[in-house]
N, CA, C and O of each residue as an XYZ file, in Angstrom:
712
protein
N      37.363     -9.118    -40.981
C      38.453     -8.333    -41.690
C      39.072     -7.403    -40.620
O      38.371     -6.661    -39.931
N      40.330     -7.474    -40.519
C      41.030     -6.519    -39.633
C      41.154     -5.222    -40.359
O      41.451     -5.193    -41.553
N      40.917     -4.077    -39.605
C      40.981     -2.857    -40.044
C      42.318     -2.148    -39.780
O      42.391     -0.921    -39.844
N      43.258     -2.835    -39.516
C      44.631     -2.218    -39.303
C      45.586     -2.793    -40.134
O      45.357     -3.889    -40.647
N      46.698     -2.157    -40.347
C      47.849     -2.592    -41.305
C      48.920     -3.011    -40.346
O      49.316     -2.279    -39.439
N      49.402     -4.290    -40.592
C      50.557     -4.788    -39.863
C      51.618     -3.790    -39.879
O      51.718     -2.985    -40.804
N      52.478     -3.818    -38.804
C      53.636     -3.092    -38.802
C      54.640     -3.511    -39.919
O      55.254     -2.642    -40.536
N      54.795     -4.718    -40.159
C      55.719     -5.322    -41.113
C      55.456     -4.652    -42.562
O      56.333     -4.413    -43.392
N      54.121     -4.407    -42.693
C      53.742     -3.945    -44.116
C      53.980     -2.358    -44.218
O      53.919     -1.793    -45.311
N      54.246     -1.685    -43.058
C      54.691     -0.311    -43.150
C      55.963     -0.128    -43.777
O      56.842     -0.973    -43.605
N      56.166      0.924    -44.512
C      57.567      1.267    -44.967
C      58.454      1.725    -43.848
O      58.078      2.331    -42.845
N      59.626      1.376    -44.129
C      60.642      2.013    -43.211
C      61.284      3.251    -44.023
O      61.890      3.203    -45.094
N      60.980      4.394    -43.207
C      61.235      5.580    -43.918
C      62.848      5.875    -44.043
O      63.266      6.647    -44.907
N      63.653      5.260    -43.194
C      65.010      5.602    -43.278
C      65.607      4.714    -44.392
O      66.567      5.149    -45.028
N      65.111      3.532    -44.659
C      65.641      2.610    -45.648
C      65.096      3.010    -47.093
O      65.844      2.729    -48.030
N      64.127      3.507    -47.329
C      63.366      3.792    -48.511
C      63.411      5.260    -48.928
O      63.339      6.184    -48.119
N      63.532      5.403    -50.206
C      63.279      6.829    -50.630
C      63.032      6.751    -52.287
O      63.529      5.834    -52.941
N      62.380      7.592    -52.779
C      62.188      7.642    -54.196
C      60.737      7.280    -54.548
O      59.850      7.158    -53.703
N      60.557      7.102    -56.011
C      59.209      6.956    -56.406
C      58.610      5.678    -56.050
O      57.382      5.586    -56.037
N      59.340      4.693    -55.764
C      58.633      3.299    -55.386
C      58.172      3.614    -53.836
O      57.124      3.139    -53.398
N      58.927      4.350    -53.134
C      58.518      4.389    -51.794
C      57.078      5.340    -51.738
O      56.158      5.123    -50.949
N      57.103      6.358    -52.684
C      55.932      7.253    -52.708
C      54.687      6.381    -53.157
O      53.568      6.500    -52.659
N      55.028      5.481    -54.172
C      53.965      4.705    -54.667
C      53.329      3.757    -53.561
O      52.123      3.715    -53.316
N      54.226      3.065    -52.979
C      53.909      2.295    -51.754
C      53.080      2.980    -50.749
O      52.101      2.435    -50.240
N      53.459      4.146    -50.468
C      52.850      5.148    -49.473
C      51.416      5.602    -50.019
O      50.482      5.777    -49.236
N      51.297      5.765    -51.253
C      50.012      6.115    -51.721
C      49.170      4.917    -51.714
O      47.976      5.066    -51.454
N      49.591      3.850    -51.944
C      48.728      2.513    -51.764
C      48.285      2.223    -50.453
O      47.231      1.617    -50.264
N      49.078      2.645    -49.455
C      48.691      2.448    -48.027
C      47.697      3.477    -47.756
O      46.741      3.177    -47.041
N      47.807      4.744    -48.274
C      46.877      5.793    -47.960
C      45.518      5.462    -48.461
O      44.473      5.698    -47.856
N      45.645      4.816    -49.778
C      44.216      4.484    -50.457
C      43.552      3.430    -49.719
O      42.329      3.406    -49.587
N      44.432      2.446    -49.173
C      43.897      1.368    -48.449
C      43.171      1.782    -47.185
O      42.069      1.324    -46.886
N      43.892      2.746    -46.392
C      43.272      3.205    -45.226
C      41.999      4.040    -45.560
O      40.974      3.914    -44.890
N      42.098      4.928    -46.655
C      40.858      5.532    -46.990
C      39.716      4.657    -47.375
O      38.569      4.998    -47.086
N      39.969      3.521    -48.026
C      38.971      2.624    -48.439
C      38.396      1.832    -47.273
O      37.242      1.403    -47.300
N      39.243      1.644    -46.225
C      38.709      1.041    -44.881
C      37.809      1.948    -44.270
O      36.748      1.517    -43.818
N      38.136      3.318    -44.188
C      37.366      4.321    -43.543
C      36.042      4.513    -44.331
O      34.973      4.633    -43.732
N      36.124      4.539    -45.565
C      34.985      4.612    -46.521
C      34.089      3.487    -46.352
O      32.881      3.725    -46.345
N      34.528      2.213    -46.205
C      33.746      1.071    -46.029
C      33.198      1.016    -44.602
O      32.274      0.234    -44.377
N      33.660      1.737    -43.671
C      33.052      1.798    -42.335
C      31.745      2.801    -42.471
O      30.663      2.530    -41.951
N      31.975      3.899    -43.179
C      30.901      4.770    -43.392
C      29.787      4.264    -44.322
O      28.635      4.689    -44.233
N      30.130      3.447    -45.114
C      29.034      2.826    -46.073
C      29.293      1.263    -46.133
O      29.945      0.684    -47.002
N      28.720      0.748    -45.151
C      28.953     -0.798    -45.176
C      28.220     -1.359    -46.363
O      27.118     -0.950    -46.725
N      28.935     -2.374    -46.979
C      28.328     -3.071    -48.074
C      27.895     -4.387    -47.784
O      27.627     -5.185    -48.682
N      27.797     -4.702    -46.388
C      27.375     -5.809    -45.825
C      25.892     -6.006    -45.864
O      25.254     -4.955    -45.930
N      25.234     -7.065    -45.839
C      23.755     -7.117    -45.806
C      23.202     -6.908    -44.467
O      21.996     -7.130    -44.362
N      23.793     -6.550    -43.487
C      23.443     -6.302    -42.125
C      22.403     -5.095    -42.070
O      22.343     -4.250    -42.963
N      21.582     -5.093    -40.926
C      20.587     -3.947    -40.724
C      21.238     -2.720    -40.584
O      22.335     -2.620    -40.034
N      20.595     -1.751    -41.070
C      20.915     -0.177    -40.921
C      20.660      0.124    -39.565
O      20.023     -0.650    -38.850
N      21.120      1.211    -39.163
C      21.003      1.719    -37.868
C      19.436      2.091    -37.619
O      18.935      1.945    -36.504
N      18.747      2.548    -38.657
C      17.347      2.804    -38.653
C      16.620      1.563    -38.395
O      15.759      1.525    -37.515
N      16.923      0.520    -39.128
C      16.265     -0.809    -38.903
C      16.502     -1.297    -37.354
O      15.573     -1.671    -36.637
N      17.656     -1.252    -37.001
C      18.050     -1.586    -35.686
C      17.082     -0.741    -34.662
O      16.366     -1.300    -33.831
N      17.150      0.528    -34.815
C      16.310      1.270    -34.036
C      14.748      0.957    -34.109
O      14.074      0.940    -33.079
N      14.283      0.748    -35.174
C      12.937      0.193    -35.451
C      12.626     -1.161    -34.595
O      11.655     -1.288    -33.848
N      13.577     -2.103    -34.826
C      13.393     -3.316    -34.201
C      13.359     -3.008    -32.628
O      12.394     -3.371    -31.954
N      14.326     -2.400    -32.130
C      14.353     -2.070    -30.695
C      13.031     -1.428    -30.217
O      12.574     -1.734    -29.116
N      12.432     -0.573    -30.998
C      11.199      0.236    -30.524
C      10.065     -0.847    -30.691
O       9.136     -0.868    -29.884
N      10.134     -1.743    -31.729
C       9.061     -2.756    -31.681
C       9.124     -3.618    -30.410
O       8.125     -3.823    -29.719
N      10.394     -4.136    -30.119
C      10.551     -4.983    -28.937
C      10.166     -4.317    -27.702
O       9.590     -4.924    -26.799
N      10.493     -2.991    -27.636
C      10.242     -2.274    -26.360
C       8.590     -2.244    -26.300
O       8.003     -2.466    -25.241
N       7.959     -1.978    -27.414
C       6.511     -1.845    -27.342
C       5.858     -3.150    -26.935
O       4.880     -3.206    -26.190
N       6.514     -4.279    -27.519
C       5.960     -5.584    -27.161
C       6.173     -5.876    -25.562
O       5.275     -6.356    -24.871
N       7.362     -5.559    -25.098
C       7.559     -5.803    -23.676
C       6.549     -4.893    -22.879
O       6.021     -5.305    -21.846
N       6.307     -3.686    -23.376
C       5.489     -2.894    -22.715
C       3.998     -3.384    -22.500
O       3.376     -3.389    -21.438
N       3.519     -3.840    -23.890
C       2.207     -4.486    -23.909
C       2.130     -5.812    -23.003
O       1.119     -6.038    -22.339
N       3.061     -6.543    -23.000
C       3.139     -7.789    -22.152
C       3.091     -7.348    -20.566
O       2.448     -8.014    -19.754
N       3.721     -6.336    -20.248
C       3.801     -5.869    -18.953
C       2.368     -5.357    -18.498
O       1.881     -5.634    -17.402
N       1.721     -4.543    -19.511
C       0.400     -4.135    -19.063
C      -0.499     -5.182    -18.911
O      -1.274     -5.178    -17.954
N      -0.496     -6.254    -19.891
C      -1.366     -7.396    -19.909
C      -1.137     -8.145    -18.568
O      -2.096     -8.549    -17.910
N       0.039     -8.309    -18.208
C       0.411     -8.988    -16.868
C      -0.132     -8.233    -15.660
O      -0.577     -8.873    -14.707
N      -0.117     -6.906    -15.654
C      -0.437     -6.139    -14.533
C      -1.962     -6.231    -14.505
O      -2.543     -6.310    -13.423
N      -2.642     -6.224    -15.688
C      -4.052     -6.371    -15.673
C      -4.640     -7.781    -15.192
O      -5.660     -7.886    -14.510
N      -3.970     -8.695    -15.576
C      -4.180    -10.062    -15.062
C      -4.035    -10.224    -13.503
O      -4.814    -10.856    -12.789
N      -2.937     -9.567    -13.104
C      -2.651     -9.602    -11.549
C      -3.721     -8.813    -10.784
O      -4.216     -9.190     -9.721
N      -4.038     -7.645    -11.452
C      -5.176     -6.802    -10.750
C      -6.511     -7.569    -10.672
O      -7.271     -7.410     -9.717
N      -6.786     -8.412    -11.702
C      -8.038     -9.137    -11.768
C      -8.016    -10.274    -10.888
O      -9.040    -10.633    -10.307
N      -6.801    -10.922    -10.740
C      -6.700    -11.943     -9.700
C      -6.826    -11.438     -8.251
O      -7.480    -12.041     -7.399
N      -6.174    -10.320     -8.033
C      -6.348     -9.612     -6.731
C      -7.799     -9.373     -6.248
O      -8.191     -9.615     -5.106
N      -8.628     -8.814     -7.366
C      -9.880     -8.515     -7.037
C     -10.815     -9.767     -6.900
O     -11.754     -9.735     -6.104
N     -10.570    -10.834     -7.649
C     -11.088    -12.014     -7.506
C     -10.788    -12.734     -6.023
O     -11.677    -13.380     -5.468
N      -9.661    -12.592     -5.520
C      -9.356    -13.020     -4.377
C      -9.930    -12.248     -3.181
O     -10.217    -12.799     -2.118
N     -10.083    -10.909     -3.429
C     -10.742    -10.258     -2.407
C     -12.185    -10.434     -2.363
O     -12.793    -10.345     -1.296
N     -12.773    -10.683     -3.486
C     -14.260    -11.010     -3.483
C     -14.485    -12.252     -2.876
O     -15.462    -12.415     -2.146
N     -13.574    -13.261     -3.133
C     -13.672    -14.563     -2.548
C     -13.563    -14.387     -0.995
O     -14.330    -14.956     -0.218
N     -12.610    -13.601     -0.627
C     -12.324    -13.434      0.948
C     -13.536    -12.877      1.519
O     -13.930    -13.266      2.618
N     -14.177    -11.964      0.831
C     -15.280    -11.043      1.274
C     -16.499    -12.204      1.511
O     -17.103    -12.285      2.581
N     -16.744    -13.008      0.460
C     -17.727    -14.039      0.505
C     -17.435    -15.055      1.640
O     -18.342    -15.449      2.373
N     -16.249    -15.440      1.762
C     -15.964    -16.361      2.833
C     -16.204    -15.786      4.263
O     -16.616    -16.479      5.193
N     -15.884    -14.337      4.367
C     -15.982    -13.604      5.557
C     -17.398    -13.567      5.856
O     -17.785    -13.783      7.004
N     -18.297    -13.281      4.802
C     -19.777    -13.238      5.016
C     -20.325    -14.631      5.579
O     -21.048    -14.733      6.570
N     -19.888    -15.632      4.827
C     -20.291    -17.000      5.199
C     -20.082    -17.281      6.636
O     -20.986    -17.645      7.388
N     -18.740    -17.080      7.014
C     -18.319    -17.250      8.399
C     -19.183    -16.387      9.455
O     -19.531    -16.845     10.543
N     -19.455    -15.220      9.054
C     -20.214    -14.275      9.929
C     -21.574    -14.930     10.018
O     -22.096    -15.066     11.125
N     -22.137    -15.314      8.993
C     -23.486    -15.934      9.158
C     -23.384    -17.104      9.946
O     -24.268    -17.198     10.797
N     -22.519    -18.065      9.903
C     -22.434    -19.119     10.735
C     -22.146    -18.810     12.205
O     -22.685    -19.468     13.094
N     -21.312    -17.827     12.457
C     -21.224    -17.313     13.837
C     -22.492    -16.903     14.369
O     -22.875    -17.370     15.442
N     -23.188    -16.065     13.715
C     -24.484    -15.598     14.117
C     -25.534    -16.626     14.307
O     -26.483    -16.338     15.035
N     -25.481    -17.782     13.745
C     -26.389    -18.836     13.930
C     -26.005    -19.574     15.210
O     -26.861    -19.967     16.003
N     -24.617    -19.764     15.403
C     -24.305    -20.644     16.464
C     -24.273    -19.741     17.716
O     -24.799    -20.148     18.752
N     -23.702    -18.581     17.664
C     -23.552    -17.644     18.965
C     -24.322    -16.384     18.646
O     -23.775    -15.434     18.086
N     -25.574    -16.380     18.999
C     -26.238    -15.162     18.741
C     -25.917    -13.803     19.498
O     -26.246    -12.681     19.114
N     -25.230    -14.116     20.617
C     -24.796    -13.013     21.373
C     -23.429    -12.385     20.879
O     -22.744    -12.954     20.029
N     -23.128    -11.369     21.367
C     -21.698    -10.734     20.957
C     -20.621    -11.555     21.735
O     -20.850    -12.073     22.828
N     -19.529    -11.623     21.135
C     -18.568    -12.442     21.653
C     -17.478    -11.437     22.438
O     -16.370    -11.808     22.827
N     -17.959    -10.253     22.570
C     -17.161     -9.415     23.412
C     -17.003     -9.741     24.816
O     -17.924    -10.356     25.353
N     -16.051     -9.448     25.446
C     -15.950     -9.647     26.881
C     -16.938     -9.076     27.672
O     -17.118     -7.869     27.510
N     -17.720     -9.745     28.609
C     -18.710     -9.220     29.419
C     -18.178     -8.605     30.759
O     -17.224     -9.048     31.397
N     -18.934     -7.526     31.084
C     -18.574     -6.970     32.539
C     -18.778     -7.956     33.733
O     -19.392     -9.015     33.602
N     -18.270     -7.573     34.803
C     -18.354     -8.373     36.034
C     -19.832     -8.464     36.344
O     -20.287     -9.578     36.602
N     -20.577     -7.478     36.346
C     -21.904     -7.612     36.743
C     -22.751     -8.431     35.745
O     -23.737     -9.014     36.196
N     -22.449     -8.532     34.383
C     -23.205     -9.278     33.505
C     -22.827    -10.803     33.655
O     -23.634    -11.724     33.529
N     -21.482    -10.938     33.944
C     -21.103    -12.369     34.280
C     -21.705    -12.975     35.500
O     -22.101    -14.140     35.522
N     -21.770    -12.133     36.549
C     -22.349    -12.574     37.902
C     -23.882    -12.770     37.672
O     -24.450    -13.710     38.226
N     -24.560    -11.909     36.873
C     -26.008    -12.139     36.676
C     -26.295    -13.453     35.793
O     -27.272    -14.177     35.982
N     -25.320    -13.668     34.805
C     -25.643    -14.869     33.983
C     -25.265    -16.140     34.913
O     -25.905    -17.179     34.749
N     -24.480    -16.092     35.656
C     -24.160    -17.354     36.547
C     -25.095    -17.554     37.541
O     -25.433    -18.681     37.903
N     -25.645    -16.274     38.122
C     -26.579    -16.415     39.257
C     -28.113    -16.761     38.800
O     -28.934    -17.136     39.637
N     -28.429    -16.619     37.487
C     -29.772    -16.899     37.097
C     -30.314    -18.179     37.554
O     -31.377    -18.200     38.173
N     -29.649    -19.268     37.290
C     -30.162    -20.610     37.802
C     -30.473    -20.682     39.335
O     -31.477    -21.212     39.809
N     -29.461    -20.068     40.051
C     -29.633    -20.120     41.532
C     -30.760    -19.315     41.962
O     -31.478    -19.676     42.895
N     -30.943    -18.239     41.318
C     -32.076    -17.247     41.639
C     -33.339    -17.959     41.435
O     -34.231    -17.938     42.282
N     -33.434    -18.626     40.260
C     -34.603    -19.280     39.697
C     -35.018    -20.369     40.784
O     -36.185    -20.458     41.164
N     -34.009    -21.190     41.261
C     -34.220    -22.131     42.247
C     -34.707    -21.516     43.504
O     -35.688    -21.979     44.086
N     -34.053    -20.489     43.941
C     -34.482    -19.920     45.187
C     -36.030    -19.432     45.097
O     -36.816    -19.714     46.001
N     -36.355    -18.814     44.153
C     -37.876    -18.381     43.893
C     -38.679    -19.431     43.971
O     -39.673    -19.325     44.689
N     -38.432    -20.674     43.254
C     -39.190    -21.912     43.221
C     -39.334    -22.493     44.611
O     -40.422    -22.925     44.993
N     -38.220    -22.510     45.394
C     -38.238    -23.003     46.816
C     -39.088    -22.061     47.656
O     -39.843    -22.549     48.497
N     -39.016    -20.753     47.486
C     -39.744    -19.899     48.311
C     -41.153    -20.043     47.942
O     -41.982    -19.998     48.850
N     -41.544    -20.213     46.714
C     -43.072    -20.344     46.382
C     -43.601    -21.640     46.983
O     -44.696    -21.654     47.545
N     -42.846    -22.722     46.875
C     -43.332    -24.134     47.252
C     -43.232    -24.058     48.786
O     -43.869    -24.928     49.380
N     -42.590    -23.229     49.488
C     -42.577    -23.280     50.774
C     -43.700    -22.348     51.513
O     -43.846    -22.292     52.734
N     -44.360    -21.728     50.678
C     -45.477    -20.982     51.227
C     -46.562    -21.900     51.876
O     -46.873    -22.965     51.343
N     -47.090    -21.498     52.953
C     -48.230    -22.374     53.529
C     -49.481    -22.560     52.752
O     -50.206    -23.539     52.932
N     -49.718    -21.696     51.955
C     -50.880    -21.808     51.070
C     -50.736    -23.032     50.042
O     -51.698    -23.672     49.617
N     -49.488    -23.248     49.730
C     -49.301    -24.306     48.661
C     -49.454    -25.643     49.379
O     -50.070    -26.586     48.881
N     -48.833    -25.680     50.638
C     -48.902    -26.838     51.361
C     -50.389    -27.215     51.820
O     -50.830    -28.363     51.783
N     -51.053    -26.169     52.227
C     -52.449    -26.412     52.536
C     -53.336    -26.838     51.377
O     -54.272    -27.625     51.520
N     -53.017    -26.312     50.294
C     -53.844    -26.777     49.147
C     -53.538    -28.242     48.689
O     -54.407    -28.997     48.250
N     -52.333    -28.541     48.822
C     -51.963    -30.106     48.602
C     -52.544    -30.965     49.572
O     -52.987    -32.055     49.210
N     -52.599    -30.595     50.802
C     -53.250    -31.290     51.940
C     -54.669    -31.427     51.650
O     -55.184    -32.530     51.832
N     -55.381    -30.438     51.216
C     -56.813    -30.519     51.041
C     -57.076    -31.483     49.969
O     -58.063    -32.211     50.077
N     -56.234    -31.582     48.846
C     -56.656    -32.443     47.760
C     -56.345    -33.929     48.233
O     -57.077    -34.860     47.895
N     -55.274    -34.096     48.996
C     -54.942    -35.563     49.530
C     -55.959    -35.860     50.649
O     -56.190    -37.050     50.862
N     -56.581    -34.961     51.372
C     -57.455    -35.372     52.392
C     -58.882    -35.831     51.940
O     -59.617    -36.568     52.597
N     -59.171    -35.263     50.671
C     -60.396    -35.530     50.021
C     -60.400    -37.061     49.618
O     -61.468    -37.574     49.283
N     -59.318    -37.747     49.641
C     -59.380    -39.272     49.348
C     -58.907    -39.904     50.629
O     -57.773    -39.673     51.049
N     -59.720    -40.669     51.240
C     -59.527    -41.223     52.675
C     -58.367    -42.341     52.479
O     -57.713    -42.580     53.494
N     -58.070    -42.971     51.442
C     -57.017    -43.914     51.163
C     -55.640    -43.310     51.183
O     -54.657    -44.007     51.437
N     -55.554    -42.048     50.924
C     -54.345    -41.280     50.807
C     -53.912    -40.533     52.047
O     -52.866    -39.883     52.074
N     -54.748    -40.640     53.087
C     -54.539    -39.962     54.391
C     -53.320    -40.515     55.023
O     -52.573    -39.723     55.596
N     -53.032    -41.743     54.991
C     -51.954    -42.440     55.663
C     -50.549    -41.833     54.795
O     -49.546    -41.613     55.473
N     -50.508    -41.626     53.616
C     -49.495    -41.222     52.857
C     -49.439    -39.677     52.493
O     -48.988    -39.206     51.448
N     -49.966    -39.009     53.520
C     -50.286    -37.484     53.182
C     -48.646    -36.864     53.101
O     -48.326    -36.278     52.067
N     -47.807    -36.987     54.023
C     -46.450    -36.334     54.140
C     -45.507    -36.761     52.972
O     -44.874    -35.868     52.410
N     -45.365    -38.024     52.571
C     -44.575    -38.496     51.512
C     -45.095    -37.982     50.053
O     -44.338    -37.644     49.143
N     -46.504    -37.983     49.990
C     -47.044    -37.472     48.741
C     -46.987    -35.897     48.624
O     -46.776    -35.372     47.531
N     -47.172    -35.182     49.731
C     -46.787    -33.744     49.649
C     -45.457    -33.463     49.154
O     -45.336    -32.688     48.205
N     -44.431    -34.011     49.693
C     -43.081    -33.872     49.293
C     -42.885    -34.170     47.779
O     -42.387    -33.386     46.971
N     -43.348    -35.412     47.519
C     -43.381    -35.801     45.969
C     -44.108    -34.712     45.070
O     -43.557    -34.279     44.059
N     -45.139    -34.362     45.402
C     -45.794    -33.288     44.575
C     -45.174    -32.053     44.528
O     -45.101    -31.429     43.469
N     -44.653    -31.576     45.720
C     -43.826    -30.348     45.802
C     -42.633    -30.521     44.844
O     -42.324    -29.617     44.068
N     -41.961    -31.694     44.905
C     -40.810    -31.939     44.112
C     -41.063    -31.876     42.543
O     -40.332    -31.255     41.771
N     -42.137    -32.565     42.187
C     -42.614    -32.510     40.749
C     -43.145    -31.139     40.337
O     -42.936    -30.765     39.183
N     -43.743    -30.444     41.097
C     -44.120    -29.111     40.878
C     -42.944    -28.165     40.719
O     -42.911    -27.310     39.834
N     -41.955    -28.358     41.635
C     -40.770    -27.545     41.544
C     -39.856    -27.789     40.206
O     -39.264    -26.922     39.563
N     -39.897    -29.109     39.975
C     -39.217    -29.460     38.647
C     -39.740    -28.936     37.446
O     -38.992    -28.477     36.582
N     -41.054    -28.971     37.314
C     -41.748    -28.348     36.177
C     -41.712    -26.899     36.197
O     -41.801    -26.318     35.116
N     -41.592    -26.220     37.283
C     -41.398    -24.730     37.437
C     -39.954    -24.485     36.992
O     -39.751    -23.554     36.212
N     -38.917    -25.250     37.427
C     -37.738    -25.007     36.897
C     -37.480    -25.121     35.423
O     -36.765    -24.328     34.811
N     -38.121    -26.186     34.861
C     -38.079    -26.453     33.362
C     -38.612    -25.309     32.575
O     -37.993    -24.790     31.646
N     -39.801    -24.934     32.994
C     -40.519    -23.739     32.317
C     -39.732    -22.418     32.555
O     -39.559    -21.618     31.635
N     -39.298    -22.228     33.707
C     -38.460    -21.036     34.001
C     -37.109    -20.928     33.204
O     -36.736    -19.863     32.712
N     -36.419    -22.073     33.110
C     -35.135    -22.006     32.469
C     -35.236    -21.881     31.042
O     -34.285    -21.412     30.418
N     -36.497    -22.322     30.338
C     -36.617    -22.132     28.928
C     -37.135    -20.671     28.776
O     -36.855    -20.053     27.749
N     -37.781    -20.173     29.627
C     -38.243    -18.773     29.390
C     -37.256    -17.727     29.626
O     -37.264    -16.667     29.000
N     -36.298    -18.059     30.643
C     -35.132    -17.149     30.746
C     -33.945    -17.389     29.977
O     -32.973    -16.636     30.048
N     -33.985    -18.469     29.197
C     -32.911    -18.983     28.219
C     -31.566    -19.112     28.998
O     -30.587    -18.390     28.813
N     -31.659    -20.172     29.930
C     -30.625    -20.403     30.909
C     -29.481    -21.328     30.033
O     -28.445    -21.707     30.579
């Protein structure tokens, strides 16, 4: 319903005068007052401003509750992901410790040199020990006790020194964890 009066319905003040004009003017004034009154006191079945405000407050409360629930769910998911990440990190750390017991930090030059030189030093010590005349004399005495081995004394001495050197290297490399 339009709340305005068409211009054609308004009286022309220059053309009209008298009681009919006043009566028509009074009707227009009453109509305008009725429209104003109906704006202040609506007769429609629509919600009142209080009802609208209550609904808005309820909707806002529901939205806030949903936001709190969503925030709580997100927080729980973050905590669960962090717990899973920590668990996975602990598993990875345990596996690394099993595979590589030493630290994976870069080693100094002296440490690298010692690590690469260990096998060479071990071989040098074994050769020095086997080159001692006491070792050669002991092997010759054992071979001289058997007359049949007298002819093969030199090759058997070399073979026994080689076997003895191999056994010493095997034992030394396991003892030094090469």
